[in-house]
Structures are given as structure tokens and as C-alpha cells.
GUTI-17226 format. One record per residue: residue in three letters; x, z, y negated of N, C-alpha, C in turn. Coordinates in steps of 0.1 Angstrom, whole numbers, plus 5000, padded with zeros to 4 digits. Layout:
% residues N
ALAXZYXZYXZY/...
This chain:
% residues 119
UNK500950005012500050015001500950004987/UNK500549934978501149924965500249954953/UNK500650004942499850054931499749924921/UNK498649884919498549764909498149824896/UNK497849734887497249784873496249874874/UNK496149964863494950064862494950154874/UNK496050174884496050264893495450214906/UNK494950084906494350034918495350024930/UNK495050054942495950054953495449934962/UNK496349864967496049744975497149714986/UNK496749664997498049635007498849534999/UNK500049545003501149454999500949305002/UNK500149295014499849155020498849075009/UNK498349145000497349074989498149014979/UNK499449044976500148994965500248844965/UNK500548774976500448614974499048564970/UNK498048604976496748554971496448604957/UNK496748714953496448754940497348664930/UNK498648644932499448554924498948414924/UNK498448354935497948224935496748224927/UNK495848314928494548304920494948324904/UNK495948404902496448414888496948274882/UNK497748214889498248084885497147974883/UNK496247974894495247874892494347904880/UNK493948024878492948064867493748034854/UNK494948074852495648044840495647884838/UNK495947814848495947664848494547614842/UNK493447664848492147624843492047664828/UNK492447794826492147844812492947774802/UNK494147704804494847624795494047504790/UNK493147464798492247344793493047234791/UNK493947204801494847084801494546974811/UNK493246974815492746874824492646914838/UNK492847044842492647104855491447184855/UNK490447164863489247234863488947294876/UNK487947384876487547434889487347344900/UNK486647224897486447124908487647064912/UNK488847084906490047024911490847104921/UNK490247234924490947314934490747254947/UNK491847254955491747224969490747324977/UNK490247284987489247384995490147494998/UNK491447485003492247605007492447694995/UNK492747644984492947734972491647794969/UNK490647724968489247774963488847884973/UNK489147874986488747974995489548104992/UNK490848094988491648204986491248274972/UNK490748194962490148254950488948314952/UNK488048264961486748344964487148464971/UNK488048474979488348604987488948704977/UNK489748664967490348754958489248804948/UNK488348704942487348754935486348854942/UNK486048834954485048914961485749054962/UNK487149054964487749194965487649254951/UNK487649194941487849254928486249294924/UNK485249224928483949264924483249364932/UNK483749384945483149494953483149634945/UNK481949684944481849804938481849804923/UNK481949684917481749674903480449714896/UNK480549794886479149844882478249734876/UNK477049744878476049644874476349514880/UNK476849504891477049384898476549404913/UNK475749324918475149344932476049324943/UNK475749374953476549334965476149204968/UNK477149104973476748974975477348934989/UNK476748824994477248755005477348615001/UNK478548555002478748404999478548325011/UNK478048215010477748105021478247985015/UNK479447945017479947815013479247705020/UNK478747605013478047495019478947375025/UNK480247395021481047285024481947315038/UNK481647445042482447495055483847525053/UNK484247535041485747555037486047705038/UNK485147795037485447935036484548015046/UNK485048125051484148215058483248295049/UNK482048315054481048395046481748545047/UNK481648605036482048735034480848835033/UNK480548915044479448995042479549095031/UNK478349125025478349245014478649365020/UNK478949465011479249595016478049675017/UNK476749625014475649705015474549635022/UNK473549695028472549635035471649555025/UNK471349595013470749535002471549454994/UNK471649314996472549234989471949104986/UNK472549034977472148894972473048794980/UNK472448684986473048584992473148464983/UNK474348414981474548304972475348194980/UNK474948064978475447944984475847844974/UNK476847774978477347654969478647614976/UNK479247514969480547474974481547584972/UNK482647574978483547684977484147684962/UNK484447564957484947564943483847614933/UNK482647584936481547634927481547784927/UNK481547834940481547984942482748044935/UNK483947984936485248034929485048034914/UNK484447924909484247924895483348034890/UNK482248054897481348154892481948294893/UNK482448324905483048454907484148494898/UNK484748404892485948444883485548414868/UNK484248384866483648364852484148234846/UNK484648144854485048024848483947904846/UNK482947934854481647844853480347944854/UNK479347884851478147954852477647944867/UNK476448004870475848004883475147864885/UNK475147774875474447644877475047584891/UNK474147524898474447454911474647544922/UNK474447674920474447764932472947804935/UNK472847834948471447874953471648024957/UNK470548094952470748244955469248294959/UNK469148394967467848454970467248544960/UNK468148574949467648654938468448614925/UNK467948634914468648584901470148654902/UNK471148564898472348604898472748674884/UNK473448784883473948844871475148774865/UNK475348794853476748754848477848814856/UNK478848754857480048804865480848894854/UNK481249014858482049104849483349024845/UNK483749054833485048994828486249014839/UNK487048914841488148924849489249004842/UNK489549114848490549204842491749234852/
């Protein structure tokens, strides 16, 4: 286990995925022609997994289960029995879960709240 920002503790094995996500999101944020839709399926899957880890237990955000429609990622079950199921392409899910896109184009069994700021 290693201590990350704000005292969060995570397994050291999470470092490569976290760094990949950071580089991808900064690349998107620079607005130089790389967008959420440009992520490869492998990268989008890793971003989804990283985002879900960050959102678990976030205040005012429901427990969610993602169901990628393009078969590129594994559904990650929610931590609670009462949860929202959301489906879309892996890239669409990555964009929404990181706050880079809206929930447009995603299907959900309940209204989706705004995603908390990526910190």
C-alpha cells in the first residue's frame, strides 16, 4: 500500500493505471485535437476502471454499475444493492465518469447525476 494525495491509500499496483489516466485526461484537456472518442478501447477500459475507483463512496453520487455496449470492458458491479445501471460505449463511459463529456448517449435506468470534479 502507498499513500496518495489527501492521505488516500491504494495498492502500488494501481500506479500505472492512474498515471495512464492522468496523461490521457491531460491530453484531452489541452484541446489539441485529441478527444474522448480517440481513446483506444484498451485505454478507455483502464480510464473507466480508474474513474470507478475514484467515485466509489463519493458523496452525492450513486453506486453505479457500468455495462459497456462495445464489449471492451468488464462490467464493474456497484458496491451497494441499490444502484444505477448505465450503459454505453467504453469511451462514452470514460468521458462521462471523468467529467470530460456529459451523459448524452448513455442509457441508464435512473437519471444520472453530474459527476463530481476530478481531483
